[in-house]
Residue, then its C-alpha position, 0 to 999 in steps of 0.5 A: x500500500x502506498x503512503x499517502x504522505x511521505x516526508x524525507x529529511x525535510x528542512x523548512x524555514x519561514x522567510x526572515x527566520x534565522x533558524x529552521x522550523x523543521x530540521x530534518x523531519x522524516x515521516x510517512x502516513x499510510x493510506x486511511x491512517x489517522x496520525x496525530x502530531x503533538x508537541x509544545x507551541x513553536x515545535x513546528x506542528x503547523x509548519x508540517x501541515x503547510x509543507x504538506x499542502x504546498x503553502x511553505x516551500x522547503x529548503x531541502x528534502x523531499x515531500x510527496x503527497x498522494x503519489x505526487x511531489x509537492x510544489x508551490x504550483x501543485x494546485x490540482x494536488x491541493x484540490x485533493x487535500x482538505x486543509x482546516x487551519x487552526x484560526x479559520x473562523x468566519x467573522x460575524x459580518x461574513x455574508x456567505x450562507x453555509x450552503x454557499x461556503x460548502x458549495x464553493x469547494x466543488x469548483x476546485x474539482x472542475x474547470x473555471x468555466x464550469x457552473x454549479x450543476x444540480x449534482x453538485x448541489x445535491x452532493x453538498x446537501x448530502x454532506x451537510x446532512x452527514x455532518x448534522x447541519x442541514x438545518x443551517x444551510x441557509x444561515x450566514x456562516x458568520x452567525x454560527x458558533x465555533x463548533x458549528x463552523x468547524x462542522x461547516x469546514x468538515x462538511x466542505x471536506x466531505x463535499x470536496x471528496x478529499x483524499x487527505x485531511x489536514x486538521x490543525x487544532x480542530x477542537x481548540x477552544x471548544x467545550x468538552x461536548x463540542x470536542x466529542x462531536x467534532x471527533x465523531x464527525x472527523x471519524x465519520x468523514x474519514x470513514x466515508x472518504x477513506x482518507x488519510x488524516x493528520x491531526x495537529x493537537x496540543x492537548x489530549x482528548x477524544x480526537x487524539x485517542x482515536x488516532x492510529x499513531x502519534x508523533x511528538x515534535x519539539x524544536x522542529x524534530x520528531x522526538x517520539x513516534x508511537x501508537x496513540x494511547x486511547x483516551x480511556x486507557x490514558x485515564x487509568 
């Protein structure tokens, strides 16, 4: 089985920084696997997601995603990746409706001249139903709670038919019930899509416990690579 993601001796540095944010990271994620990346603030967790998504050029090393090399111009490849950044929240005055926010991702799968067809709208409606927010389809996305907005973004991933999910702190600043709901939705979306999933998290919880494997990053290097510990086992 081919790896969905492969990083070999990757070094990456943000513009203007003197020190490497990633310093020789090698990592493989199998197809359908859920990998959790943990570690302190500034360890390079978000950087790995940006490198995988082609948003941050690497200094050296090799990055391959879904069988293709990653470059800054890998637009067709990024259409196969659903990336949910940590701080992506819609301000209250965002005018777009939930259905339109999810529908927009269907354009990435077609040519720029294509219009949304009935099949696309039906696909979006099914995705909203699957993540439990069909009743919110006509609501302005900026009027939703943080947990509801996370569901919108997971609905986008489902409608996108993504092959790789990149989730950066998807349960941050949510109450315990909302954290469980998001973890359950990630599992459902992952199963429906058959997608590999990388979850960045700095805290333990149901999403981390549901991962197949966890790596710990510190100062841009992987310092631990092991099977994730289920939540119920961690409490015993």
